[in-house]
Backbone as a ProteinNet text record, in pm:
[ID]
protein_1_A
[PRIMARY]
MKGQLSYIIKPITLVMIIVLLIVLYQSISESTVREKLAQNRLNAVSGTTDVLLVLANSYDCLAYRTGSESVYSNVVDVNKLDDFSKKYGAIEPECARSYEFGWRAKIYEVGKDGQPTGAIWAFGAQDFSIGDARLDYMNLSMPIAIRRSEKMISPGKMEVVLVEGDLEKIAGGIDWFCQVGKKGRMTSSSFSIYIHGTVDYDAGSLCLTPAGSKKKNCRQMLCQLEFEGLKSAGEHLLSLSYVEGKVVIK
[TERTIARY]
82.8	0	86.5	190.1	280.3	349.3	385.8	453.6	363.6	234.5	139.3	119.2	106.5	90.7	211.6	328.8	452.5	455.7	410.1	408.1	314.5	203.9	105.4	150	203.4	237.9	355.8	455.9	575.8	544.1	464.3	430.8	350.6	257.4	177.9	267.3	361.6	456.9	539.7	581.5	662.3	582.5	454.9	368.1	349.2	327.6	308.7	433.2	549.7	675.5	689.3	654.8	663.7	568.6	445.1	346.5	396.3	452.3	505	619.1	705.1	817.4	766.4	661.5	604.4	544.4	468.9	409	517	624.2	734.5	802.7	824	888.9	803.7	670.5	580.6	579.2	582.6	583.3	709.4	822.8	950.5	951.7	900.2	897.5	810.2	691.5	601.6	663.1	731.2	797.9	907.7	982.8	1090.2	1034.7	923	859.7	811.3	745.5	697	812.7	921.5	1038.9	1098.7	1103	1158.5	1070.2	937.4	844.7	856.9	871.1	886.2	1015.8	1122.4	1251.2	1243.1	1175.4	1156.3	1079.6	973.5	893.6	976	1057.4	1143.5	1244.4	1301.1	1396.7	1330.1	1204.6	1133.2	1101.9	1057.2	1029.1	1156.1	1264.1	1391.5	1442.4	1432.8	1479.9	1401	1267.7	1183.3	1210.3	1224.6	1254.2	1387.5	1487	1618.7	1609.3	1534.7	1520.3	1454.6	1346.8	1277.7	1371.1	1443.6	1530.7	1648	1705.9	1819.7	1774	1663.3	1613.2	1588.7	1527.7	1487.9	1600.4	1704	1804.1	1947.6	1970.2	2104.4	2115.8	2221.6	2240	2265.7	2320.6	2341.7	2208.5	2103.8	1969.9	1889.1	1786.1	1693.1	1705.2	1781.7	1786.3	1832.8	1766.8	1806.5	1918.8	2020.4	2133.9	2152	2174.6	2196.9	2338.9	2367.8	2502.4	2606.6	2567.2	2661.6	2678.9	2617.1	2624.9	2548.8	2457.2	2370.8	2253.6	2217.1	2104.8	1986.4	1871.6	1750.7	1685	1644.1	1581	1449.2	1438.3	1315.4	1267.8	1361.2	1329.4	1397.5	1316.8	1373.3	1369.6	1461	1479.1	1394.6	1307.7	1220.1	1299.2	1415.4	1498.5	1552.4	1585.2	1631.5	1517.5	1397.3	1281.3	1260.8	1270.6	1257.4	1366.1	1489.9	1604	1592.2	1556.7	1544.7	1432.1	1321.2	1209.6	1250	1338.4	1384.3	1491.5	1585.5	1700.3	1670.9	1582.6	1561	1415.8	1360.6	1222.6	1198.9	1306.2	1288.7	1387.7	1466.2	1566.5	1592.1	1633.2	1659.6	1787.3	1789.6	1912	2021.2	2144.9	2257.8	2266.4	2221.4	2236	2156.7	2054.2	1971.7	1942	2028.4	2003.8	2031.7	1946.7	1965.9	1987.6	2076.4	2099.3	2023.5	1935.7	1852	1704.8	1664.4	1525.1	1513.1	1388.2	1356.4	1255.5	1260.9	1165.3	1132	1017.8	977.3	923	962.2	920.1	822.8	728.8	636	630.6	650.9	650.7	546.5	466.5	365.1	334.4	284.4	241.4	106.1	81.6	-45.8	-110	-242.5	-316.8	-334.3	-418.1	-441.9	-506.5	-578.9	-644.5	-554.3	-428.7	-334.6	-348.1	-440.4	-462	-370.3	-332.8	-242.9	-299.3	-213.3	-247.9	-127.1	-149.9	-38.1	44.9	177.3	269.3	292.5	325.8	363.5	492.1	588.3	713.9	727.8	782	800.5	928.3	995.4	1116.8	1145.9	1235.7	1270.1	1222.7	1235.1	1196.6	1048.9	1015.5	877.4	808.8	886.8	831.2	893.3	815.3	861	820.4	878.3	840.9	694.9	627.6	488.9	471.8	355.7	324	422.2	455.7	548.9	689	719.7	852.8	868.6	758.5	763.8	770.7	873.3	890.7	825	831.5	771.1	743.6	651.2	608.2	584.3	626.3	607.2	577.3	485	450	445.6	542.8	549.6	558.4	519.6	526.9	564.6	607	637.6	618.9	588.2	570.8	706.1	707.7	828.4	789	888.2	865.5	935.5	869.7	925.1	962.9	1090.9	1139.7	1139.2	1055.3	1046.1	1132.6	1147.1	1229.2	1265.5	1339.1	1379	1257.9	1148.7	1032.3	914.5	930.5	816.4	853.1	795.2	811.7	673	648.1	516.3	519.2	410.7	403.2	388.4	451.3	445.7	449.6	447.8	450.3	535.8	613.9	696.2	652.5	619.1	580.9	684.6	714.6	805.5	740.4	730.6	687.8	813.9	833	953.5	913.7	985.5	956.2	1084	1072.9	1180.8	1132.6	1211.9	1170.8	1282.8	1250.2	1351.2	1414.8	1331.2	1383.4	1476.4	1437.5	1519.1	1651.9	1649	1770.8	1870	1821.2	1913.5	1967.1	1878.7	1924.1	2017.7	1985.9	2071	2209	2215.9	2346	2431.3	2368.3	2441.7	2482.1	2390.3	2422.6	2537.1	2536.1	2645	2778.8	2781	2904.6	2945.5	2847.3	2874.2	2945.8	2896.8	2955	3099.2	3123.9	3261.2	3352	3293.8	3372.7	3415.8	3326.4	3360.5	3475.2	3480.4	3584.9	3713.9	3715.6	3834.8	3864.2	3764.5	3787.2	3767.2	3699.4	3669.6	3643	3694.4	3672.6	3589.1	3568.6	3486.3	3420.5	3304	3231.4	3124.6	3053.2	2943.8	2846.3	2722.6	2624.3	2511.8	2443.5	2333.1	2201.6	2096.1	1965	1856.6	1745.7	1630.1	1532	1491.6	1403	1270.4	1159.6	1025.3	976.8	1047.5	1009.6	1129.8	1124.9	1235.2	1284.6	1409.3	1472	1533.8	1516.5	1584.9	1630.4	1718.9	1775.6	1747.3	1695.3	1659.8	1668	1743.9	1750.7	1780.9	1878.7	1921.5	1840.9	1741.1	1657.5	1660.9	1660.3	1652.1	1506.1	1451.5	1308.2	1282.1	1186.2	1143.6	1000.2	978.3	843.3	807.5	717.2	683.6	625.9	648	593.8	442.1	388.4	244.8	191	279.5	236.7	303.7	242	300.4	351.7	325.4	364.6	508.7	587.4	725.6	731.9	815.6	845.1	992.5	1023.6	1159.6	1221.5	1354.4	1431.5	1544.6	1560.4	1671.6	1801.5	1904.7	2031.5	2136.9	2234.9	2339.6	2447.4	2467.3	2568.1	2502.4	2565.1	2524.3	2562	2475.7	2499.4	2516.2	2596.2	2600.4	2545.5	2419.2	2347.4	2240	2244.3	2145.9	2017.2	2019.3	1899.7	1889.2	1782	1753.4	1622.8	1629.9	1516.1	1421	1454.4	1367.4	1371.3	1263.5	1259.8	1350	1391	1474	1599.1	1688.7	1815	1916.2	1981.9	2080.5	2206.9	2320.2	2449.2	2497.4	2514.2	2556.4	2703.8	2776.7	2917.6	2930.7	2987.5	2993	3137.5	3158.3	3288.5	3268.4	3358.4	3352.1	3455.4	3405.1	3492.7	3462.9	3558.9	3549.7	3416.6	3383.9	3264.9	3134.7	3141.4	3021.2	3029.2	2912.7	2906.6	2865.2	2953.9	2928.1	2881.3	2764.3	2703.2	2685.3	2728	2709.5	2642.1
-120.8	0	126.1	126.7	241.4	262.6	151.8	161.7	221.9	183.1	238.9	388.8	429.4	572.2	652.1	595.3	661.7	676.4	575.2	574.5	683.4	708.1	809.7	949.8	962.3	1094.9	1158.6	1081.5	1137.7	1214.4	1156.7	1233.6	1359.9	1349.5	1466.3	1576.1	1535.8	1632.2	1698.8	1619.2	1671.8	1773.5	1740.4	1831.7	1962.1	1951.2	2070.8	2158.6	2095	2171.4	2245.4	2174.8	2236.5	2355.5	2338.3	2446.5	2565.9	2537.9	2645.8	2719.2	2644.3	2706.3	2793.9	2747.7	2826.7	2956.3	2944.7	3063.6	3161.2	3106.8	3191	3260	3186.8	3243.7	3355.9	3331	3433.2	3557.9	3536	3648.6	3732.2	3662.4	3732.9	3807.3	3741.9	3804.5	3929.2	3918.7	4033.9	4147.6	4111.4	4212.3	4282.2	4203.7	4260.6	4356.1	4316	4401	4531.3	4520.1	4640.8	4732.4	4673.1	4752.2	4823	4752	4812.6	4926.8	4906	5012	5134.3	5107.8	5218.2	5294.2	5220.8	5284.6	5367.3	5311.8	5386.6	5515.9	5505.8	5623.4	5727.7	5682.7	5773.2	5840.6	5763.5	5820.6	5925.8	5897.7	5992	6121.6	6109.8	6228.5	6309.9	6240.3	6307.5	6375.6	6303.6	6359.9	6482.7	6478	6592.2	6712.1	6685.4	6793.5	6859.1	6778.2	6832.4	6923.9	6880.7	6962.1	7095.6	7093.1	7216.6	7313.9	7262.1	7348.6	7402.5	7319.1	7364.3	7468.9	7445.3	7541.9	7678.5	7678.7	7804.3	7874.4	7800.7	7860.1	7858	7799.9	7801.3	7914.4	7994	8103.7	8050.6	7929.3	7868.6	7834	7822.2	7795.7	7925.2	7938.2	8050.1	8156.3	8129.6	8219.1	8360.1	8459.7	8599.1	8632.5	8702.7	8741.1	8892.2	8950.9	9095.6	9127.8	9257.9	9300	9252.9	9229.8	9182	9030.5	8967.7	8823.6	8741.8	8804.7	8730	8673.2	8550.3	8485.4	8483.6	8533.8	8531.7	8394.8	8341.1	8209.3	8209.3	8117.8	8096.1	8218.8	8309.1	8422.5	8399	8386.9	8355.8	8479.4	8482.1	8595.9	8574.2	8666.5	8651.2	8642	8708.7	8701.2	8559.8	8491.5	8353.3	8260.8	8290.1	8210.6	8219.1	8338.6	8356.5	8279.5	8287.8	8222.6	8070.3	8015.9	7870.9	7815.7	7889	7843	7832.8	7921.9	7919.7	7813.5	7801.3	7712.2	7565.9	7543	7406.6	7360.6	7388.8	7351	7201.8	7122.9	6977.9	6895.9	6963.4	6889.4	6964.2	6892	6954.4	7038.2	7155.4	7236.4	7166.1	7192.4	7124.3	7151.4	7269.2	7306.1	7215.7	7146.4	7060.1	6926.5	6885.6	6761.8	6639.2	6539.1	6410.8	6305.1	6210.8	6102.5	5976.1	5987.4	5875.2	5899.1	6025.8	6061.9	6155.2	6173.4	6278.3	6371	6499.7	6590.7	6709.6	6771.3	6894.7	6990.7	7116	7218.7	7316.7	7364	7468.9	7573.8	7700	7810.9	7912.1	7961.1	8059.8	8151.6	8269.3	8365.1	8322.1	8353.3	8315.7	8438.7	8434.5	8540.8	8510.9	8590.1	8571.7	8437.9	8383.1	8254.2	8136.2	8166.2	8060.7	8005.9	8062.3	8016.2	8090.1	8023.5	8086.3	8214.1	8313.1	8438	8481.3	8538.7	8592.2	8486.4	8511.1	8430.5	8291.5	8198.4	8062.3	8025.7	7972.2	7927.1	7776.2	7706.8	7561.2	7519.7	7420.9	7367.6	7229.5	7156.9	7021.3	6919.1	6792	6683.7	6693.4	6661.7	6669.8	6533	6426.2	6292.6	6200.4	6101.4	6013.1	5867.7	5778.2	5637	5621.6	5523.3	5494.2	5344	5304.8	5163	5090.8	4967.3	4886.5	4946.1	5031.8	5093.7	5206.1	5248.9	5354.3	5290.8	5327	5272.7	5360.5	5491.7	5581.7	5717.8	5789.8	5921.2	6009.3	6135.2	6225.9	6365.9	6434.5	6572.1	6653.3	6744.9	6828.2	6975.5	7062.1	7205.4	7281.2	7405.9	7490.4	7636.5	7723.5	7866.5	7933.8	8030.1	8107.5	8253.3	8338.8	8478	8501.7	8573	8600.3	8747.4	8774	8912.5	8964.2	9065.9	9126	9251.5	9322.9	9444.4	9475.8	9586.6	9625.7	9648.1	9694.5	9729.9	9633.6	9532.8	9444.9	9298	9238	9094.9	9033.1	8929.9	8866.8	8730.7	8694.9	8560	8457.5	8342.8	8240.6	8100.4	8005.7	7864.9	7787.9	7694.5	7609.9	7464.8	7399.9	7259	7177.9	7059.5	6968.8	6831.3	6781.1	6643	6561.8	6454.6	6372.9	6228.3	6162.9	6024.3	5941.6	5823.1	5724.4	5607.8	5568.7	5459.5	5414.6	5322	5264.8	5370.3	5455.9	5557.9	5653.4	5694.2	5788.4	5725.5	5597.9	5530.8	5506.8	5457.4	5431	5561.8	5662.4	5791.9	5860.1	5848.9	5909	5847.3	5714.9	5647.2	5688.8	5702.2	5743.7	5890.4	5976.4	6119.3	6140.4	6064	6075.8	6041.7	5933.4	5894.1	5999.8	6058.6	6165.5	6282.5	6323	6436.8	6409.9	6291.7	6261.3	6238.8	6189.6	6172.9	6306.7	6406.3	6541.2	6602.4	6569	6624.5	6541.8	6436.1	6353.2	6263.5	6240.3	6159.4	6010.7	5974.6	5834.5	5815.2	5706.6	5679	5553.6	5473.5	5353.5	5317.5	5254.8	5213	5112.6	5057.8	4965.8	4963.9	4931.6	4911.5	4822.9	4756.4	4668.7	4732.7	4703.6	4761	4669	4662.9	4586	4682.4	4650.6	4736.8	4665.8	4733.5	4679.1	4724.7	4688.2	4729.4	4731.3	4814	4828	4972	4990.6	5123.7	5152.5	5274.9	5316.5	5460.9	5501.7	5637	5704.7	5827.3	5897.3	6047.9	6114.1	6261.3	6324.1	6268.1	6327.7	6286.4	6199.1	6155.8	6004	5960.7	5818.3	5787.6	5684.4	5657	5514.5	5503.3	5374.3	5347.3	5230.6	5185.9	5073.4	5097.2	4994.7	4869.7	4754.8	4629.4	4639.6	4597.4	4601.1	4736.5	4832.9	4967.6	5009.8	5104.6	5159.3	5301.5	5356.2	5494.4	5500.8	5586.6	5608.2	5720.3	5701.6	5806.7	5840.1	5967	6004.7	6108.5	6104.3	6203.5	6256.1	6387.3	6450.8	6416.2	6381	6338.4	6448.8	6442.1	6543.9	6522.8	6398.2	6365.8	6298.4	6308.5	6227.5	6082	5990	5848.8	5769.9	5665.8	5562.1	5436.8	5406.7	5306.4	5240.8	5109.2	5036.4	5011.7	5038.9	5022.1	4884.7	4862.8	4735.3	4682.4	4568.2	4517.2	4430.2	4404.1	4319.3	4364.3	4333.2	4363	4265.7	4304.3	4216.5	4285.5	4206.1	4256.5	4275.9	4392.4	4422.9	4478.8	4438.8	4493.7	4586.6	4714.6	4814.2	4847	4844.5	4881.2	5015.7	5116.5	5253.3	5297	5368.2	5426.2	5570.6	5659.1	5799.1	5820.1	5846.8	5855.8	5984	6076.7	6199.6	6273.1	6292.5	6368.2	6293.4	6162.8	6082.3	5959.8	5916.6	5796.1	5678.1	5579.5	5457.1	5349.6	5291.2	5194.5	5060.1	4953.6	4817.3	4733.9
0	0	0	87.4	94.4	-39.7	-101.1	-230.5	-335.7	-331.4	-428	-406.2	-275.9	-244.3	-291.7	-265.3	-308	-459.5	-527.6	-674.3	-727.5	-652.6	-694.1	-654.8	-530.5	-476.3	-549.2	-584.8	-647.8	-776.9	-868.5	-989.7	-958.1	-858.9	-821.1	-764.8	-678.1	-621.3	-730.2	-827.1	-937.3	-1019	-1044.3	-1119.5	-1042.9	-910.3	-828.3	-829.2	-822	-825.4	-958.2	-1068.1	-1200.8	-1211	-1160.1	-1162.8	-1082.5	-962.9	-879.3	-948	-1015.7	-1087.4	-1201.5	-1272.2	-1381.1	-1327.8	-1217	-1155	-1110.2	-1049.4	-1003	-1119.8	-1228.7	-1346.9	-1405.8	-1416.6	-1470.7	-1382.8	-1252.1	-1158.7	-1174.8	-1186.7	-1204.5	-1337.4	-1443.7	-1576.4	-1576	-1514	-1507.9	-1426.3	-1318.4	-1235.7	-1314	-1393.7	-1475.3	-1579.8	-1643.1	-1743.6	-1680.8	-1563.6	-1495.1	-1456.9	-1411	-1372.3	-1493.1	-1606.5	-1727.7	-1776.8	-1772.7	-1813.4	-1723.4	-1592.4	-1497.1	-1522.6	-1555.7	-1584.2	-1711.7	-1815.3	-1939.7	-1914.5	-1831.4	-1800.1	-1725.2	-1629.9	-1555	-1647.4	-1741.4	-1836.6	-1925	-1966.2	-2052.1	-1976.7	-1851.6	-1769.9	-1748.4	-1713.5	-1689.8	-1816.5	-1930.5	-2056.6	-2097.7	-2081	-2117.8	-2027.6	-1898.5	-1803.7	-1836	-1868.3	-1904.4	-2025.8	-2127.4	-2248.6	-2215.8	-2138.4	-2099.4	-2028.6	-1929.8	-1849.3	-1930.1	-2014.7	-2095.7	-2197.1	-2263.3	-2361.6	-2297.1	-2179.8	-2116.6	-2042.2	-2001.4	-1911.6	-1962.9	-2079.4	-2136.9	-2238.7	-2226	-2321.3	-2462	-2471.7	-2603.6	-2669.5	-2588.8	-2641.8	-2647.2	-2564.5	-2576.2	-2467.1	-2363.9	-2247.9	-2286.2	-2226.7	-2244.7	-2148	-2198.5	-2114.1	-2118.3	-2002.6	-1994.9	-2037.3	-2043.2	-2079.7	-1981.2	-1856.9	-1755.4	-1760.7	-1865.6	-1888.8	-1785.8	-1712.6	-1621.3	-1699.4	-1667.4	-1733.7	-1639.1	-1685.8	-1604.8	-1615.1	-1502	-1500.6	-1576.2	-1673.9	-1751.1	-1828.1	-1861.9	-1948.4	-2083.5	-2190.2	-2321.9	-2410.9	-2505.3	-2595.6	-2721.1	-2754.2	-2869.7	-3000	-3006.7	-3127	-3148.2	-3038.4	-3048.8	-3089.1	-3040.1	-3080	-3231.2	-3286.1	-3430.8	-3504.8	-3453.9	-3518.3	-3513.2	-3398	-3383.4	-3471.6	-3481.5	-3564	-3711.5	-3755.6	-3894.3	-3918.1	-3824.8	-3844.7	-3812.1	-3716.5	-3666.2	-3682.9	-3798.6	-3823.3	-3829	-3855.5	-3871	-3789.1	-3705.7	-3627.6	-3495.9	-3394.6	-3265.4	-3270.9	-3206.2	-3202.7	-3122.6	-3158.4	-3095.2	-2945.9	-2901.3	-2760.4	-2667.2	-2719.2	-2633.2	-2701	-2791.1	-2866.1	-2780	-2794.7	-2728.2	-2835.3	-2807	-2901.7	-2862.2	-2762	-2720.5	-2752.9	-2755.5	-2777.7	-2897.2	-2940	-3035.3	-2969.6	-2998.1	-2934.4	-3024.1	-2993.3	-3060.5	-2955.5	-2967.6	-2871.8	-2936.5	-2855.6	-2899.4	-2789.5	-2827.1	-2731.4	-2777	-2684.2	-2720.1	-2603.2	-2638.2	-2536.9	-2480.9	-2354.2	-2292.8	-2229.6	-2221.4	-2155.8	-2008.7	-1941.6	-1798.3	-1766.1	-1865.7	-1844.2	-1879.4	-1918.4	-1951.7	-2091.8	-2170.2	-2306.7	-2404.3	-2515.4	-2613.5	-2671.9	-2684.3	-2751.7	-2833.6	-2947.5	-3024.1	-3093.5	-3097.7	-3177.5	-3117.2	-3207.8	-3168.8	-3242.2	-3170	-3228.4	-3207.4	-3306.3	-3293.7	-3364.5	-3309.2	-3370.4	-3312.9	-3379.6	-3337.2	-3438.4	-3403.8	-3494	-3530.1	-3654.9	-3700.7	-3705.6	-3697.9	-3712.2	-3607.8	-3562.8	-3456.1	-3483.2	-3405.2	-3411.4	-3371.3	-3433.5	-3398.3	-3376.6	-3324.5	-3307.6	-3218	-3254.7	-3175.2	-3171.6	-3269.2	-3274.6	-3172.2	-3109.5	-3007.5	-2869.2	-2792.1	-2657.3	-2552	-2570.6	-2472.4	-2534.6	-2468.6	-2515.4	-2392.6	-2401.1	-2288.7	-2341.3	-2275.1	-2310.3	-2181.9	-2163.7	-2044.4	-2084.5	-1993.2	-2021.1	-1894.7	-1912.3	-1796.4	-1834.8	-1736.6	-1764.5	-1788.7	-1879.1	-1907.2	-1926.3	-1942.2	-1979.7	-2113	-2203.8	-2336.4	-2344.3	-2355.3	-2358.3	-2501.4	-2526.8	-2659.9	-2672.2	-2563.7	-2562.1	-2418.1	-2398.5	-2263.9	-2172.9	-2232.7	-2152.3	-2168.6	-2254.7	-2281.6	-2261	-2159.8	-2133.2	-2120.4	-2200.4	-2202.9	-2133.4	-2063.6	-2007.2	-2119.2	-2101.5	-2205.4	-2148.9	-2237.6	-2199.6	-2299.3	-2248.7	-2334	-2317.7	-2427.5	-2427.1	-2503.6	-2453.2	-2522.4	-2531.5	-2652.8	-2677.5	-2704.4	-2628.5	-2640.2	-2666	-2758.1	-2795	-2791.9	-2734.3	-2738.7	-2823.5	-2922.2	-3009.5	-3101	-3189.7	-3279	-3368.8	-3428.7	-3519.7	-3447.7	-3327.4	-3250.1	-3208.6	-3174.7	-3128.3	-3242	-3356.8	-3466.8	-3526	-3539.9	-3591.3	-3492.2	-3362.1	-3259.7	-3255.6	-3267.7	-3268.3	-3386.2	-3502.6	-3623	-3613.6	-3564.4	-3549.5	-3450.6	-3340.9	-3243	-3308.4	-3384.6	-3452.9	-3555.2	-3622.1	-3719	-3651.6	-3533.3	-3462.4	-3419.7	-3363	-3319	-3440.1	-3550.9	-3672.9	-3729.7	-3726.2	-3775.1	-3695.7	-3566.6	-3479.5	-3484.3	-3564.3	-3579.5	-3461.4	-3376.2	-3256.5	-3280.2	-3389.8	-3415.1	-3564.4	-3619.5	-3762	-3783.8	-3679.9	-3696	-3562.5	-3570.8	-3452	-3493	-3395.6	-3425.5	-3308	-3336.1	-3230.2	-3282.5	-3190.5	-3229.2	-3187	-3262	-3233	-3286.5	-3212.6	-3258.8	-3324.3	-3446.7	-3523.3	-3549.3	-3517.4	-3542	-3679.9	-3783.7	-3917.4	-4009.6	-4113.2	-4207.8	-4207.9	-4249.6	-4247.8	-4383.6	-4433.4	-4555.4	-4541.6	-4630.3	-4627	-4759.4	-4753.1	-4875.8	-4855.3	-4939.7	-4944.1	-4808.4	-4738	-4611	-4490.5	-4508.4	-4397.1	-4380.9	-4257.2	-4225.2	-4194.1	-4259.5	-4247.7	-4198	-4107.5	-4053.3	-4096.8	-4154.9	-4188.1	-4092	-3996.2	-3897.2	-3963.4	-3899.8	-3951	-3963	-4077.8	-4099.8	-4139.6	-4165.3	-4202.5	-4332.4	-4402.5	-4524.3	-4502.2	-4384.2	-4354.6	-4306.2	-4367.3	-4325.4	-4223.4	-4122.5	-4025.7	-4040.7	-4065	-4104.8	-4012.4	-4003.4	-3927.3	-4014	-4012.4	-4083	-4012.5	-4089.9	-4032.6	-4040.5	-3952.1	-3945.7	-4051	-4093.8	-4195	-4314.1	-4429.6	-4543.4	-4514.9	-4554.5	-4527.4	-4656.8	-4647.1	-4750.9	-4684.4	-4712.4	-4634.7	-4721	-4731	-4810.8	-4733.3	-4603.2	-4521.9	-4458.5	-4385.6	-4320.3	-4377.6	-4443.5	-4519.6	-4438.4	-4312.1	-4230.9	-4085.5	-4012.9	-3870.3	-3795.5	-3673.7	-3591.5	-3541.7	-3487.2	-3432.7	-3544.3	-3544.9	-3648.1	-3583.2	-3634.3	-3592.5	-3702.6	-3669.1	-3766.8	-3748.4	-3857.5	-3858.6	-3929.1	-3859.4	-3910.3	-3934.6	-4045.5	-4076.9	-4121.5	-4078.9	-4119.3	-4229.6	-4351.7	-4467.6	-4544.8	-4545	-4622.6	-4598.8	-4471.3	-4436.8	-4448.6	-4472.3	-4488.7	-4399	-4349.1	-4266.4	-4352.5	-4358.9	-4435.8	-4339	-4366.6	-4275.4	-4343.9	-4276.8	-4328.1	-4221
[MASK]
++++++++++++++++++++++++++++++++++++++++++++++++++++++++++++++++++++++++++++++++++++++++++++++++++++++++++++++++++++++++++++++++++++++++++++++++++++++++++++++++++++++++++++++++++++++++++++++++++++++++++++++++++++++++++++++++++++++++++++++++++++++++++

């Protein structure tokens, strides 16, 4: 009788152990996913906040500076707003560029009710990753003052939309290499990336077509590229070389 019970109990115990291990594995996997999502969200919030603060308070960006070279906190120069809107209509300015994210800023005057009045300025990336190719999205804003003249300062608001995704990561990695290549600090590099779609290069822009979609999302690049593109979704290892002012990618 004992032998029969042992014969029955052992398989049941084994099944229970397997079930417990599966439950434990699923719990750990779900916890890891939640932790990764939380980290992505924290990175997006931090990245957007950094862009807002740098744009508004760096003299290299929009900050107004007096003759004594003092910078007023969150006071932007209207002349710089005009200049940035013309120069950076499709790409982020160098003073606040990120090689991990893509972003676009919109600045406008506001009335007493906080609603937009008067002029609106916008600059930065015009297109972003969508669908499965988008990892995170953030939209933050903060109050600023817009200095029009010595005697005229208007209340305003600055909004930044920031996106983390496949297009931003592959374009950012290539742009970073382009910048260091221009300075003669590096002539070759490589990095791997997972792409949820296909990638091609056309007329100075790198474009991602998400899997199952016909719409291209494109980013203007800092360097001319020699690149045949990526014809399939999945993990890719890119080998980069800086040759005579151009980035060659294999």
